[in-house]
C-alpha positions, 0 to 999 in steps of 0.5 A: 500500500505504501507503494500505491500512495507514493505512486499516486503522489508522484502522478499528482506531481507529474500532472501538476508539473505538466500543466505548470510548464505547458498550459500555465505559461499562457496565463503568466502574470508578470512573467510568473506562472501558478505553482501547482507543484507547490500546492501538491506538496502543501497538500501532502504536508497537510495530510501526511506530515513533513517527512512525506512532504519533504520527499515529495517536494524534493521529487517535484523540485527536481522535476521542475528544475529539469523540465523544459524550459528551465533556465536556472541552476538545477536544484533551486526548486528542489531546495525550495519545495523541500522547505515548503514540505517541511513547513506544511508538514509542521503546520499539520502537526500544530493546527487542524486544517480549516479553510482559513488555516489552509489559506494561511499555510499556502500563503506562508509556503508560497512566500517561503518557497518563492523566496528560497528560489529567488534568493538562491538565484541571487546567491548563484548570480542568476542573470535573469533576476535582479534584487528589484524584481524579487518582491514583484515576483514573490507577490505575483507567485503568492497571488497565483497560489492563493487564487488557485488554492480553492480549485486545486487544494480540495482535490489534492487534500481529498486524494491524500486523505483517501489514501490515508483512510485506505491505509488505516483500513488495511 
């Protein structure tokens, strides 16, 4: 059963990544696309806890780092989504998920994940991002993630809860 849960989580990440790199660039706002992979990792963290979410975040981040049209040093999204998985998983341990706590968690994770990605770009001297652009990119990413939360997260949370319920029944 553990393999099935991992496989379903990986399929969710792959679907999110494919949509993120193929469909969503057409609706980019200020050059920023919605981060569906981040939302999947947050959902995993809220249901399964930090360890699972960190592993899923690493896998999702590596896929994003290597998926075309990646134009940055590989590993930046992997690091950012590992941190996101940890934060979301820790929230699970401290707070029962309600609509408000989920939105706050998504906002915090979006801010932290995008900030880690952007700051690593500065540290690694990524030529595409200047210091002045950081806040605009972070704000646009935060807005996208919060706008998509009511559409994406209930589905993701439902899938992960269903898998947890099936594990408890076995």
